[in-house]
N, C-alpha and C positions, 0 to 999 in steps of 0.2 A: 381692608376696604370697608367703608361705611355702608349703611343701608340706603336704598333709594325708593322713591315713590313716583309714579307717573300720574300726572294730573291731566285728565281728559274731560271732554264735555259732550253733551248730547247734540251740540250744534255750536256754531260760532256765536259770540255775543251773549253767552250764558253766565259769564263771570269767572272763567277759569283763572285769569291773572289776578283778579281780586281775591279769589279764594287762596291761590298759591301764595300770594304776598301775605295774607292774613295768617295762614298756617306757618309761614316762615317766621313772622314776628312772634307768634305764640311759642313755637319750638325754641326760638332763640331765647325767649324769656325764661324757659325752663332750663337753660344752660347748655343746650345742644349747639354744636357748631354746624350751621346749615349751609349747604351748597345749593346752587341753583343752575339750571340749564334750560335753554330754549333752543332745541336743535336747529330750527329754521323759523324765521319770522318774515312774513310777507307784508306788503303794504307799508314798507318803511319809507318815511319821508327823508329828503336830503337836508343835512345840516352841516355847514362848513365843508362842503364837498364830500361828505361821508353819509352813507345810509344809516339812519338812526333807528334802532330797534326799541321802540318805546316800552313794549311789554318786558323785554329782557332787562332794560334799565330799571324798571319798577321792581322786578325780582331781585336784582342786585342790591338796590337800595334797602328793600324790606329785610333781606336776609343778612346784610352786612358781608356778603361773600366778597372776598378780596380778589377773585379771579378777574382777569381782563375781560371786557365786554366781548372781545373777539373770541374768547374761549367759551364764555357763557352762551353766546349765540354765534355759532360758526358760520351760518349762512343767513345773510341779510339781503332781502330781495325787494324791489320797488313796487311791483304790482300786487294788489290784494287778491291773490288767487291761491289755489292749492300749491304747496311748495314744488311739486313735480313740474307743473306747467309754468309757474312763475320762474323757476330756475331755467327751464328750457328757453323761455322767451328772453331771459337775461343773458343767455350764453354761459350759464353756470352749471357745472356738473356736481351734484350732491353725492358725496362719498359716504355711504353708510358705515363702512369700516372706520373711517375717520371719526364719525360721530360717536361710535361705540368706544373708541380709544379716548376721546375727549371726556365722555361720561366716566370712564374708569379713572381718568386722571383727576377729575373733580371729586369723585366719590372717595378716592384714597385719602383725601385731605379733610374730609368732613364726616360727622356722625351720621348725617342724613342728607341726601341730595334730592331736591324736588325738580323733576323734569316736566316741563309743560309742553303739551302738544299744540297743534294748530287745528281749530275746528273740532271734528270728532274723530273717533277711532279709525274710521274707514277712509279718512283723507289720505291721498297718496303723498308720501314723502319723496319717493322716486317712483317711476312707472312700475306698477305691479308690486309695490312694497309700501304698505300703509303704516300709520303710526301704531296700529295694533301689532303689526309685525315687529316694529322697532321695540315696543315694550316687551314682546315675547322673547326676542333675541337678547335683549339687555336684562331679562329676568326681573322686570320691574312690576310690582303689584300696582293695581289701579285704585285711584279715587275718581269717581265720576261726578262732575258738577252738572246739575240740571236746573234750568230756569223754572221756577215754581209758578207755572201758569197753565192755562188750558192747552192740552196737547202733550204735556210732559210725560204722561203715563206711557203712551205709545213710544215716544222717543227714548225714554229711559229703559224700558223693557227691551227694546230692540238693541240698544247699546250693550246692556248686560248680557243678552243672549249671544251677541257676536263675540263679546269678550270670553264667554264660556266656550264657544266654538273654537276660539283660538287658544283655549286652555290657559287663559290668563288668570292670575290670582286677583280677586276683587276685594279690596279692603272695605268698601262701602260706597255710598253715594251721599251727596249733599244737595238739598233743595235750596236754591238761592232766589230770593225775591229781587227781580231785576228792574222793577218799576215801583214808583211810590204808591200806585193804585193796587190794592189787593182785590181778590175776587173769590167767589165761592169755590172755584176750582183750586186755588191756592190753599184755601182752608181745608180742603178734603183730600188733596192729592196724597199726602203722607199715609193717611189711613187706608186708602185704596191700594197703594203700592205695598204696604205692609202685608196685605192679604194676597198679593200676587207674586212676590219674590222672596226668597230666603236671604237675599242680600240686605244687610242692615243699613238703615239711614243714620248717618253720623251726625246729622243735625239739620235744622232749618235756619237760614240766615235771613234776617229782615233787610229791607232796602236801606242802603247808605248812600247819600249823595256823593258822587265821585268828586274829590278835591275839597270836600267840606268836612272830612273826618281825618283825625290825626292817628298816629300809631297807637297812642294810648286808648283811644276809643275803639279802634279795631281790635286791639289786644283784649280789652274787656269783653267785647262782643264775642270773639272767638272762644275765649276762656269760658264764657257763660253758656254758649250755645252748642259747642262741639263736644262729641263723645270721642275722646282720644285713646280709649283703652286698646283698640286694635293696633293703633300706631305705636303706642308704648310697648306693646308685646313684640312688635316687629323690631323695635330698637333694642330690646333686651336679648334678642336671639344672638347666639354666638356664631 
């Protein structure tokens, strides 16, 4: 079985999918066979009579993962809510054991599998079982994506503390610029965080206009800005 990473965020809309796709493109360029998984995606629009999981499709395209979209994203739900309540309202029962089996199936075929959560660590996948619990049971180390703006210090430190309480392995965090406008907070957040947590920053990503950047631009950006030493050490483990 290959290695896995769980991509979480400090909130929704912080760039988890952007980061996971960019990391997939980068690892693929290094010669790794990259698998992807989105256990549950909510807010899916209907296309041709089917619910379309946009984030999962982006992950599939970026990684080149050959798995069917129904495997990559086992649960596709229409309302933009936490998976537990979106599933309940849609009359769908999310089976955690099934999700773990799917992850093992994908992981067995790839060098590394990137699993993207929804929202943050404490978002419930099913009642009383969060994405943090899923990462713990699946034994997936974390990378935390945080929007580099005012307020991120509190959000990120709380996420890291919860991960520690759940005894999750944390590879590091990434500060992602989610708007074109910078700020004094964005310029100083990394320095403040370095003095407040022993978890390393894997890099700062500048703003990229969605839909206006190609894989080559993303590849160059991630290759330049990310420190992959911890990920490479994970991949080298037997």
